[in-house]
PyMOL Python script that loads the backbone (N, CA, C, O; Angstrom):
from pymol import cmd

cmd.read_pdbstr("""\
ATOM      1  N   MET A   1      41.141   2.376  51.597  1.00  0.00           N
ATOM      2  CA  MET A   1      41.384   3.599  50.868  1.00  0.00           C
ATOM      3  C   MET A   1      40.300   3.754  49.809  1.00  0.00           C
ATOM      4  O   MET A   1      40.125   2.879  48.961  1.00  0.00           O
ATOM      5  N   GLU A   2      39.592   4.836  49.858  1.00  0.00           N
ATOM      6  CA  GLU A   2      38.546   5.087  48.884  1.00  0.00           C
ATOM      7  C   GLU A   2      39.004   6.200  47.954  1.00  0.00           C
ATOM      8  O   GLU A   2      39.401   7.274  48.406  1.00  0.00           O
ATOM      9  N   VAL A   3      38.946   5.938  46.659  1.00  0.00           N
ATOM     10  CA  VAL A   3      39.320   6.928  45.663  1.00  0.00           C
ATOM     11  C   VAL A   3      38.039   7.546  45.134  1.00  0.00           C
ATOM     12  O   VAL A   3      37.199   6.851  44.562  1.00  0.00           O
ATOM     13  N   VAL A   4      37.889   8.845  45.323  1.00  0.00           N
ATOM     14  CA  VAL A   4      36.687   9.543  44.879  1.00  0.00           C
ATOM     15  C   VAL A   4      37.044  10.362  43.642  1.00  0.00           C
ATOM     16  O   VAL A   4      37.838  11.299  43.727  1.00  0.00           O
ATOM     17  N   PRO A   5      36.462  10.014  42.492  1.00  0.00           N
ATOM     18  CA  PRO A   5      36.797  10.741  41.268  1.00  0.00           C
ATOM     19  C   PRO A   5      36.130  12.109  41.210  1.00  0.00           C
ATOM     20  O   PRO A   5      35.086  12.337  41.821  1.00  0.00           O
ATOM     21  N   THR A   6      36.748  13.001  40.471  1.00  0.00           N
ATOM     22  CA  THR A   6      36.103  14.274  40.184  1.00  0.00           C
ATOM     23  C   THR A   6      35.126  14.043  39.042  1.00  0.00           C
ATOM     24  O   THR A   6      35.113  12.966  38.447  1.00  0.00           O
ATOM     25  N   ARG A   7      34.325  15.022  38.738  1.00  0.00           N
ATOM     26  CA  ARG A   7      33.334  14.855  37.671  1.00  0.00           C
ATOM     27  C   ARG A   7      33.969  14.508  36.334  1.00  0.00           C
ATOM     28  O   ARG A   7      33.433  13.684  35.594  1.00  0.00           O
ATOM     29  N   SER A   8      35.090  15.114  36.017  1.00  0.00           N
ATOM     30  CA  SER A   8      35.685  14.913  34.704  1.00  0.00           C
ATOM     31  C   SER A   8      36.613  13.701  34.643  1.00  0.00           C
ATOM     32  O   SER A   8      37.038  13.309  33.556  1.00  0.00           O
ATOM     33  N   GLU A   9      36.931  13.112  35.774  1.00  0.00           N
ATOM     34  CA  GLU A   9      37.872  12.005  35.802  1.00  0.00           C
ATOM     35  C   GLU A   9      37.138  10.683  35.975  1.00  0.00           C
ATOM     36  O   GLU A   9      36.286  10.561  36.855  1.00  0.00           O
ATOM     37  N   PRO A  10      37.459   9.686  35.143  1.00  0.00           N
ATOM     38  CA  PRO A  10      36.809   8.387  35.311  1.00  0.00           C
ATOM     39  C   PRO A  10      37.241   7.704  36.608  1.00  0.00           C
ATOM     40  O   PRO A  10      38.287   8.025  37.172  1.00  0.00           O
ATOM     41  N   VAL A  11      36.435   6.774  37.066  1.00  0.00           N
ATOM     42  CA  VAL A  11      36.717   6.013  38.279  1.00  0.00           C
ATOM     43  C   VAL A  11      37.955   5.145  38.054  1.00  0.00           C
ATOM     44  O   VAL A  11      38.111   4.531  36.999  1.00  0.00           O
ATOM     45  N   LEU A  12      38.822   5.103  39.047  1.00  0.00           N
ATOM     46  CA  LEU A  12      39.987   4.223  39.004  1.00  0.00           C
ATOM     47  C   LEU A  12      39.515   2.801  39.270  1.00  0.00           C
ATOM     48  O   LEU A  12      38.742   2.562  40.198  1.00  0.00           O
ATOM     49  N   THR A  13      39.977   1.863  38.459  1.00  0.00           N
ATOM     50  CA  THR A  13      39.561   0.468  38.599  1.00  0.00           C
ATOM     51  C   THR A  13      40.763  -0.452  38.769  1.00  0.00           C
ATOM     52  O   THR A  13      41.905  -0.075  38.503  1.00  0.00           O
ATOM     53  N   GLN A  14      40.475  -1.661  39.215  1.00  0.00           N
ATOM     54  CA  GLN A  14      41.520  -2.674  39.314  1.00  0.00           C
ATOM     55  C   GLN A  14      42.126  -2.950  37.940  1.00  0.00           C
ATOM     56  O   GLN A  14      43.335  -3.147  37.817  1.00  0.00           O
ATOM     57  N   THR A  15      41.294  -2.961  36.922  1.00  0.00           N
ATOM     58  CA  THR A  15      41.764  -3.217  35.563  1.00  0.00           C
ATOM     59  C   THR A  15      42.809  -2.188  35.145  1.00  0.00           C
ATOM     60  O   THR A  15      43.811  -2.548  34.527  1.00  0.00           O
ATOM     61  N   GLU A  16      42.596  -0.929  35.468  1.00  0.00           N
ATOM     62  CA  GLU A  16      43.552   0.115  35.120  1.00  0.00           C
ATOM     63  C   GLU A  16      44.861  -0.065  35.885  1.00  0.00           C
ATOM     64  O   GLU A  16      45.938   0.119  35.318  1.00  0.00           O
ATOM     65  N   ILE A  17      44.778  -0.422  37.159  1.00  0.00           N
ATOM     66  CA  ILE A  17      45.988  -0.682  37.939  1.00  0.00           C
ATOM     67  C   ILE A  17      46.772  -1.828  37.302  1.00  0.00           C
ATOM     68  O   ILE A  17      47.983  -1.719  37.111  1.00  0.00           O
ATOM     69  N   VAL A  18      46.089  -2.923  36.975  1.00  0.00           N
ATOM     70  CA  VAL A  18      46.748  -4.078  36.355  1.00  0.00           C
ATOM     71  C   VAL A  18      47.432  -3.667  35.061  1.00  0.00           C
ATOM     72  O   VAL A  18      48.597  -3.999  34.841  1.00  0.00           O
ATOM     73  N   ASP A  19      46.723  -2.951  34.210  1.00  0.00           N
ATOM     74  CA  ASP A  19      47.290  -2.519  32.932  1.00  0.00           C
ATOM     75  C   ASP A  19      48.554  -1.689  33.119  1.00  0.00           C
ATOM     76  O   ASP A  19      49.475  -1.760  32.305  1.00  0.00           O
ATOM     77  N   CYS A  20      48.597  -0.907  34.183  1.00  0.00           N
ATOM     78  CA  CYS A  20      49.720   0.006  34.394  1.00  0.00           C
ATOM     79  C   CYS A  20      50.909  -0.617  35.114  1.00  0.00           C
ATOM     80  O   CYS A  20      52.037  -0.157  34.937  1.00  0.00           O
ATOM     81  N   VAL A  21      50.687  -1.648  35.920  1.00  0.00           N
ATOM     82  CA  VAL A  21      51.807  -2.161  36.725  1.00  0.00           C
ATOM     83  C   VAL A  21      52.228  -3.586  36.394  1.00  0.00           C
ATOM     84  O   VAL A  21      53.214  -4.063  36.957  1.00  0.00           O
ATOM     85  N   GLU A  22      51.532  -4.282  35.512  1.00  0.00           N
ATOM     86  CA  GLU A  22      51.860  -5.687  35.270  1.00  0.00           C
ATOM     87  C   GLU A  22      53.291  -5.884  34.787  1.00  0.00           C
ATOM     88  O   GLU A  22      53.888  -6.921  35.077  1.00  0.00           O
ATOM     89  N   ASP A  23      53.859  -4.930  34.065  1.00  0.00           N
ATOM     90  CA  ASP A  23      55.240  -5.057  33.592  1.00  0.00           C
ATOM     91  C   ASP A  23      56.258  -5.031  34.726  1.00  0.00           C
ATOM     92  O   ASP A  23      57.390  -5.479  34.546  1.00  0.00           O
ATOM     93  N   ALA A  24      55.881  -4.520  35.876  1.00  0.00           N
ATOM     94  CA  ALA A  24      56.792  -4.479  37.021  1.00  0.00           C
ATOM     95  C   ALA A  24      57.139  -5.885  37.505  1.00  0.00           C
ATOM     96  O   ALA A  24      58.125  -6.065  38.220  1.00  0.00           O
ATOM     97  N   PHE A  25      56.342  -6.881  37.127  1.00  0.00           N
ATOM     98  CA  PHE A  25      56.538  -8.251  37.604  1.00  0.00           C
ATOM     99  C   PHE A  25      57.221  -9.157  36.584  1.00  0.00           C
ATOM    100  O   PHE A  25      57.289 -10.368  36.794  1.00  0.00           O
ATOM    101  N   LEU A  26      57.721  -8.607  35.501  1.00  0.00           N
ATOM    102  CA  LEU A  26      58.370  -9.426  34.479  1.00  0.00           C
ATOM    103  C   LEU A  26      59.605 -10.145  35.004  1.00  0.00           C
ATOM    104  O   LEU A  26      59.936 -11.234  34.535  1.00  0.00           O
ATOM    105  N   SER A  27      60.283  -9.546  35.968  1.00  0.00           N
ATOM    106  CA  SER A  27      61.501 -10.148  36.523  1.00  0.00           C
ATOM    107  C   SER A  27      61.285 -10.720  37.918  1.00  0.00           C
ATOM    108  O   SER A  27      62.255 -11.062  38.594  1.00  0.00           O
ATOM    109  N   GLY A  28      60.056 -10.831  38.358  1.00  0.00           N
ATOM    110  CA  GLY A  28      59.777 -11.338  39.702  1.00  0.00           C
ATOM    111  C   GLY A  28      58.983 -10.340  40.507  1.00  0.00           C
ATOM    112  O   GLY A  28      58.140  -9.623  39.968  1.00  0.00           O
ATOM    113  N   SER A  29      59.250 -10.291  41.802  1.00  0.00           N
ATOM    114  CA  SER A  29      58.504  -9.399  42.690  1.00  0.00           C
ATOM    115  C   SER A  29      58.855  -7.935  42.429  1.00  0.00           C
ATOM    116  O   SER A  29      59.847  -7.627  41.767  1.00  0.00           O
ATOM    117  N   ALA A  30      58.022  -7.038  42.961  1.00  0.00           N
ATOM    118  CA  ALA A  30      58.218  -5.603  42.741  1.00  0.00           C
ATOM    119  C   ALA A  30      57.943  -4.831  44.025  1.00  0.00           C
ATOM    120  O   ALA A  30      57.082  -5.207  44.820  1.00  0.00           O
ATOM    121  N   THR A  31      58.682  -3.757  44.210  1.00  0.00           N
ATOM    122  CA  THR A  31      58.459  -2.836  45.325  1.00  0.00           C
ATOM    123  C   THR A  31      57.519  -1.727  44.855  1.00  0.00           C
ATOM    124  O   THR A  31      57.168  -1.659  43.677  1.00  0.00           O
ATOM    125  N   VAL A  32      57.121  -0.876  45.771  1.00  0.00           N
ATOM    126  CA  VAL A  32      56.285   0.268  45.399  1.00  0.00           C
ATOM    127  C   VAL A  32      57.023   1.135  44.376  1.00  0.00           C
ATOM    128  O   VAL A  32      56.410   1.643  43.437  1.00  0.00           O
ATOM    129  N   THR A  33      58.320   1.304  44.553  1.00  0.00           N
ATOM    130  CA  THR A  33      59.109   2.080  43.590  1.00  0.00           C
ATOM    131  C   THR A  33      59.040   1.447  42.207  1.00  0.00           C
ATOM    132  O   THR A  33      58.893   2.155  41.211  1.00  0.00           O
ATOM    133  N   GLY A  34      59.143   0.137  42.134  1.00  0.00           N
ATOM    134  CA  GLY A  34      59.028  -0.564  40.859  1.00  0.00           C
ATOM    135  C   GLY A  34      57.655  -0.403  40.237  1.00  0.00           C
ATOM    136  O   GLY A  34      57.529  -0.271  39.019  1.00  0.00           O
ATOM    137  N   LEU A  35      56.627  -0.414  41.072  1.00  0.00           N
ATOM    138  CA  LEU A  35      55.264  -0.211  40.580  1.00  0.00           C
ATOM    139  C   LEU A  35      55.091   1.201  40.031  1.00  0.00           C
ATOM    140  O   LEU A  35      54.462   1.398  38.992  1.00  0.00           O
ATOM    141  N   LEU A  36      55.649   2.174  40.732  1.00  0.00           N
ATOM    142  CA  LEU A  36      55.577   3.564  40.268  1.00  0.00           C
ATOM    143  C   LEU A  36      56.340   3.743  38.964  1.00  0.00           C
ATOM    144  O   LEU A  36      55.887   4.462  38.073  1.00  0.00           O
ATOM    145  N   ASP A  37      57.495   3.094  38.844  1.00  0.00           N
ATOM    146  CA  ASP A  37      58.260   3.154  37.591  1.00  0.00           C
ATOM    147  C   ASP A  37      57.451   2.575  36.431  1.00  0.00           C
ATOM    148  O   ASP A  37      57.425   3.146  35.341  1.00  0.00           O
ATOM    149  N   ALA A  38      56.794   1.446  36.668  1.00  0.00           N
ATOM    150  CA  ALA A  38      55.960   0.837  35.630  1.00  0.00           C
ATOM    151  C   ALA A  38      54.807   1.766  35.252  1.00  0.00           C
ATOM    152  O   ALA A  38      54.464   1.885  34.076  1.00  0.00           O
ATOM    153  N   ALA A  39      54.216   2.419  36.237  1.00  0.00           N
ATOM    154  CA  ALA A  39      53.124   3.361  35.969  1.00  0.00           C
ATOM    155  C   ALA A  39      53.617   4.550  35.144  1.00  0.00           C
ATOM    156  O   ALA A  39      52.906   5.048  34.270  1.00  0.00           O
ATOM    157  N   LEU A  40      54.828   4.995  35.427  1.00  0.00           N
ATOM    158  CA  LEU A  40      55.415   6.077  34.621  1.00  0.00           C
ATOM    159  C   LEU A  40      55.583   5.646  33.171  1.00  0.00           C
ATOM    160  O   LEU A  40      55.257   6.396  32.251  1.00  0.00           O
ATOM    161  N   ARG A  41      56.089   4.438  32.972  1.00  0.00           N
ATOM    162  CA  ARG A  41      56.320   3.941  31.612  1.00  0.00           C
ATOM    163  C   ARG A  41      55.020   3.805  30.821  1.00  0.00           C
ATOM    164  O   ARG A  41      55.021   3.953  29.599  1.00  0.00           O
ATOM    165  N   CYS A  42      53.921   3.524  31.504  1.00  0.00           N
ATOM    166  CA  CYS A  42      52.647   3.383  30.782  1.00  0.00           C
ATOM    167  C   CYS A  42      51.867   4.704  30.734  1.00  0.00           C
ATOM    168  O   CYS A  42      50.737   4.751  30.247  1.00  0.00           O
ATOM    169  N   GLN A  43      52.480   5.758  31.239  1.00  0.00           N
ATOM    170  CA  GLN A  43      51.856   7.086  31.237  1.00  0.00           C
ATOM    171  C   GLN A  43      50.499   7.059  31.952  1.00  0.00           C
ATOM    172  O   GLN A  43      49.487   7.525  31.428  1.00  0.00           O
ATOM    173  N   ALA A  44      50.517   6.501  33.158  1.00  0.00           N
ATOM    174  CA  ALA A  44      49.302   6.358  33.959  1.00  0.00           C
ATOM    175  C   ALA A  44      48.728   7.709  34.376  1.00  0.00           C
ATOM    176  O   ALA A  44      49.433   8.716  34.443  1.00  0.00           O
ATOM    177  N   ARG A  45      47.441   7.695  34.649  1.00  0.00           N
ATOM    178  CA  ARG A  45      46.761   8.891  35.156  1.00  0.00           C
ATOM    179  C   ARG A  45      47.205   9.172  36.587  1.00  0.00           C
ATOM    180  O   ARG A  45      47.673   8.268  37.280  1.00  0.00           O
ATOM    181  N   PRO A  46      47.063  10.419  37.033  1.00  0.00           N
ATOM    182  CA  PRO A  46      47.411  10.756  38.419  1.00  0.00           C
ATOM    183  C   PRO A  46      46.703   9.879  39.456  1.00  0.00           C
ATOM    184  O   PRO A  46      47.266   9.615  40.518  1.00  0.00           O
ATOM    185  N   ALA A  47      45.498   9.431  39.172  1.00  0.00           N
ATOM    186  CA  ALA A  47      44.763   8.587  40.118  1.00  0.00           C
ATOM    187  C   ALA A  47      45.490   7.271  40.387  1.00  0.00           C
ATOM    188  O   ALA A  47      45.423   6.743  41.498  1.00  0.00           O
ATOM    189  N   VAL A  48      46.180   6.741  39.386  1.00  0.00           N
ATOM    190  CA  VAL A  48      46.948   5.504  39.567  1.00  0.00           C
ATOM    191  C   VAL A  48      48.093   5.758  40.540  1.00  0.00           C
ATOM    192  O   VAL A  48      48.314   4.972  41.461  1.00  0.00           O
ATOM    193  N   PHE A  49      48.818   6.852  40.337  1.00  0.00           N
ATOM    194  CA  PHE A  49      49.931   7.191  41.231  1.00  0.00           C
ATOM    195  C   PHE A  49      49.432   7.440  42.653  1.00  0.00           C
ATOM    196  O   PHE A  49      50.080   7.041  43.620  1.00  0.00           O
ATOM    197  N   ALA A  50      48.284   8.096  42.778  1.00  0.00           N
ATOM    198  CA  ALA A  50      47.720   8.371  44.106  1.00  0.00           C
ATOM    199  C   ALA A  50      47.416   7.071  44.843  1.00  0.00           C
ATOM    200  O   ALA A  50      47.631   6.982  46.051  1.00  0.00           O
ATOM    201  N   ALA A  51      46.921   6.070  44.134  1.00  0.00           N
ATOM    202  CA  ALA A  51      46.641   4.777  44.765  1.00  0.00           C
ATOM    203  C   ALA A  51      47.932   4.049  45.113  1.00  0.00           C
ATOM    204  O   ALA A  51      48.045   3.475  46.197  1.00  0.00           O
ATOM    205  N   LEU A  52      48.903   4.064  44.210  1.00  0.00           N
ATOM    206  CA  LEU A  52      50.146   3.320  44.438  1.00  0.00           C
ATOM    207  C   LEU A  52      50.960   3.876  45.601  1.00  0.00           C
ATOM    208  O   LEU A  52      51.575   3.108  46.341  1.00  0.00           O
ATOM    209  N   VAL A  53      50.974   5.181  45.774  1.00  0.00           N
ATOM    210  CA  VAL A  53      51.770   5.747  46.877  1.00  0.00           C
ATOM    211  C   VAL A  53      51.140   5.452  48.240  1.00  0.00           C
ATOM    212  O   VAL A  53      51.792   5.633  49.269  1.00  0.00           O
ATOM    213  N   GLN A  54      49.894   5.004  48.261  1.00  0.00           N
ATOM    214  CA  GLN A  54      49.236   4.625  49.511  1.00  0.00           C
ATOM    215  C   GLN A  54      49.581   3.195  49.946  1.00  0.00           C
ATOM    216  O   GLN A  54      49.289   2.798  51.074  1.00  0.00           O
ATOM    217  N   LEU A  55      50.198   2.435  49.054  1.00  0.00           N
ATOM    218  CA  LEU A  55      50.541   1.046  49.375  1.00  0.00           C
ATOM    219  C   LEU A  55      51.629   0.978  50.438  1.00  0.00           C
ATOM    220  O   LEU A  55      52.516   1.830  50.474  1.00  0.00           O
ATOM    221  N   PRO A  56      51.566  -0.033  51.305  1.00  0.00           N
ATOM    222  CA  PRO A  56      52.659  -0.240  52.260  1.00  0.00           C
ATOM    223  C   PRO A  56      53.957  -0.551  51.506  1.00  0.00           C
ATOM    224  O   PRO A  56      53.937  -1.255  50.496  1.00  0.00           O
ATOM    225  N   GLU A  57      55.064  -0.035  51.991  1.00  0.00           N
ATOM    226  CA  GLU A  57      56.361  -0.262  51.344  1.00  0.00           C
ATOM    227  C   GLU A  57      56.838  -1.670  51.684  1.00  0.00           C
ATOM    228  O   GLU A  57      57.313  -1.935  52.788  1.00  0.00           O
ATOM    229  N   ARG A  58      56.701  -2.554  50.717  1.00  0.00           N
ATOM    230  CA  ARG A  58      57.153  -3.941  50.857  1.00  0.00           C
ATOM    231  C   ARG A  58      57.304  -4.526  49.464  1.00  0.00           C
ATOM    232  O   ARG A  58      57.057  -3.844  48.470  1.00  0.00           O
ATOM    233  N   SER A  59      57.701  -5.765  49.390  1.00  0.00           N
ATOM    234  CA  SER A  59      57.828  -6.445  48.113  1.00  0.00           C
ATOM    235  C   SER A  59      56.498  -7.127  47.783  1.00  0.00           C
ATOM    236  O   SER A  59      55.943  -7.846  48.613  1.00  0.00           O
ATOM    237  N   TYR A  60      55.993  -6.900  46.578  1.00  0.00           N
ATOM    238  CA  TYR A  60      54.751  -7.510  46.109  1.00  0.00           C
ATOM    239  C   TYR A  60      55.111  -8.611  45.116  1.00  0.00           C
ATOM    240  O   TYR A  60      55.933  -8.401  44.224  1.00  0.00           O
ATOM    241  N   VAL A  61      54.501  -9.777  45.270  1.00  0.00           N
ATOM    242  CA  VAL A  61      54.877 -10.918  44.441  1.00  0.00           C
ATOM    243  C   VAL A  61      54.070 -11.024  43.151  1.00  0.00           C
ATOM    244  O   VAL A  61      54.459 -11.749  42.236  1.00  0.00           O
ATOM    245  N   SER A  62      52.954 -10.309  43.069  1.00  0.00           N
ATOM    246  CA  SER A  62      52.108 -10.382  41.877  1.00  0.00           C
ATOM    247  C   SER A  62      51.164  -9.178  41.836  1.00  0.00           C
ATOM    248  O   SER A  62      51.045  -8.418  42.797  1.00  0.00           O
ATOM    249  N   VAL A  63      50.507  -9.034  40.702  1.00  0.00           N
ATOM    250  CA  VAL A  63      49.497  -7.984  40.573  1.00  0.00           C
ATOM    251  C   VAL A  63      48.358  -8.239  41.560  1.00  0.00           C
ATOM    252  O   VAL A  63      47.817  -7.298  42.140  1.00  0.00           O
ATOM    253  N   MET A  64      47.998  -9.495  41.749  1.00  0.00           N
ATOM    254  CA  MET A  64      46.934  -9.825  42.708  1.00  0.00           C
ATOM    255  C   MET A  64      47.334  -9.433  44.122  1.00  0.00           C
ATOM    256  O   MET A  64      46.484  -9.039  44.921  1.00  0.00           O
ATOM    257  N   ASP A  65      48.606  -9.537  44.434  1.00  0.00           N
ATOM    258  CA  ASP A  65      49.114  -9.114  45.738  1.00  0.00           C
ATOM    259  C   ASP A  65      48.908  -7.604  45.908  1.00  0.00           C
ATOM    260  O   ASP A  65      48.522  -7.145  46.983  1.00  0.00           O
ATOM    261  N   VAL A  66      49.166  -6.843  44.853  1.00  0.00           N
ATOM    262  CA  VAL A  66      48.942  -5.392  44.882  1.00  0.00           C
ATOM    263  C   VAL A  66      47.455  -5.103  45.074  1.00  0.00           C
ATOM    264  O   VAL A  66      47.080  -4.292  45.921  1.00  0.00           O
ATOM    265  N   LEU A  67      46.619  -5.763  44.294  1.00  0.00           N
ATOM    266  CA  LEU A  67      45.175  -5.509  44.369  1.00  0.00           C
ATOM    267  C   LEU A  67      44.597  -5.860  45.730  1.00  0.00           C
ATOM    268  O   LEU A  67      43.628  -5.240  46.167  1.00  0.00           O
ATOM    269  N   SER A  68      45.174  -6.840  46.403  1.00  0.00           N
ATOM    270  CA  SER A  68      44.679  -7.190  47.737  1.00  0.00           C
ATOM    271  C   SER A  68      44.929  -6.066  48.738  1.00  0.00           C
ATOM    272  O   SER A  68      44.274  -5.999  49.778  1.00  0.00           O
ATOM    273  N   SER A  69      45.877  -5.184  48.426  1.00  0.00           N
ATOM    274  CA  SER A  69      46.139  -4.021  49.276  1.00  0.00           C
ATOM    275  C   SER A  69      45.305  -2.812  48.862  1.00  0.00           C
ATOM    276  O   SER A  69      45.367  -1.762  49.502  1.00  0.00           O
ATOM    277  N   LEU A  70      44.529  -2.959  47.794  1.00  0.00           N
ATOM    278  CA  LEU A  70      43.640  -1.895  47.299  1.00  0.00           C
ATOM    279  C   LEU A  70      42.217  -2.450  47.186  1.00  0.00           C
ATOM    280  O   LEU A  70      41.650  -2.464  46.093  1.00  0.00           O
ATOM    281  N   PRO A  71      41.637  -2.906  48.293  1.00  0.00           N
ATOM    282  CA  PRO A  71      40.366  -3.638  48.225  1.00  0.00           C
ATOM    283  C   PRO A  71      39.146  -2.812  47.829  1.00  0.00           C
ATOM    284  O   PRO A  71      38.132  -3.385  47.430  1.00  0.00           O
ATOM    285  N   ASP A  72      39.212  -1.508  47.924  1.00  0.00           N
ATOM    286  CA  ASP A  72      38.035  -0.683  47.638  1.00  0.00           C
ATOM    287  C   ASP A  72      37.870  -0.329  46.164  1.00  0.00           C
ATOM    288  O   ASP A  72      36.881   0.300  45.787  1.00  0.00           O
ATOM    289  N   LEU A  73      38.821  -0.723  45.334  1.00  0.00           N
ATOM    290  CA  LEU A  73      38.717  -0.393  43.916  1.00  0.00           C
ATOM    291  C   LEU A  73      37.769  -1.357  43.211  1.00  0.00           C
ATOM    292  O   LEU A  73      37.857  -2.568  43.412  1.00  0.00           O
ATOM    293  N   PRO A  74      36.863  -0.832  42.387  1.00  0.00           N
ATOM    294  CA  PRO A  74      36.010  -1.730  41.607  1.00  0.00           C
ATOM    295  C   PRO A  74      36.833  -2.423  40.523  1.00  0.00           C
ATOM    296  O   PRO A  74      37.865  -1.911  40.090  1.00  0.00           O
ATOM    297  N   TYR A  75      36.363  -3.596  40.091  1.00  0.00           N
ATOM    298  CA  TYR A  75      37.072  -4.314  39.031  1.00  0.00           C
ATOM    299  C   TYR A  75      36.999  -3.533  37.724  1.00  0.00           C
ATOM    300  O   TYR A  75      38.021  -3.284  37.084  1.00  0.00           O
ATOM    301  N   THR A  76      35.806  -3.153  37.338  1.00  0.00           N
ATOM    302  CA  THR A  76      35.586  -2.321  36.155  1.00  0.00           C
ATOM    303  C   THR A  76      34.463  -1.346  36.467  1.00  0.00           C
ATOM    304  O   THR A  76      33.812  -1.438  37.508  1.00  0.00           O
ATOM    305  N   VAL A  77      34.248  -0.425  35.565  1.00  0.00           N
ATOM    306  CA  VAL A  77      33.128   0.509  35.689  1.00  0.00           C
ATOM    307  C   VAL A  77      32.013  -0.024  34.807  1.00  0.00           C
ATOM    308  O   VAL A  77      32.220  -0.294  33.624  1.00  0.00           O
ATOM    309  N   ASP A  78      30.836  -0.173  35.383  1.00  0.00           N
ATOM    310  CA  ASP A  78      29.696  -0.709  34.609  1.00  0.00           C
ATOM    311  C   ASP A  78      29.185   0.285  33.624  1.00  0.00           C
ATOM    312  O   ASP A  78      28.235   0.000  32.895  1.00  0.00           O
TER     313      ASP A  78
END
""", "prot")
cmd.dss("prot")
cmd.show_as("cartoon", "prot")
cmd.util.cbc("prot")
cmd.orient("prot")
């Protein structure tokens, strides 16, 4: 999955995904619904939601597990 930003929108990064969904794992594994709830609580940008809804519906055991399903995202923007 490749996320192409518009001119005015910054590139979505792994760091932003981590910042938005890490709270979903406080009690253990998380589903896509749990990840979306965490993104809502952190007031994530639409690009975060667009990436999360593309994830396969299953239980994710960690943030790294989520990122492995989003391999095209850069870690940070240089």
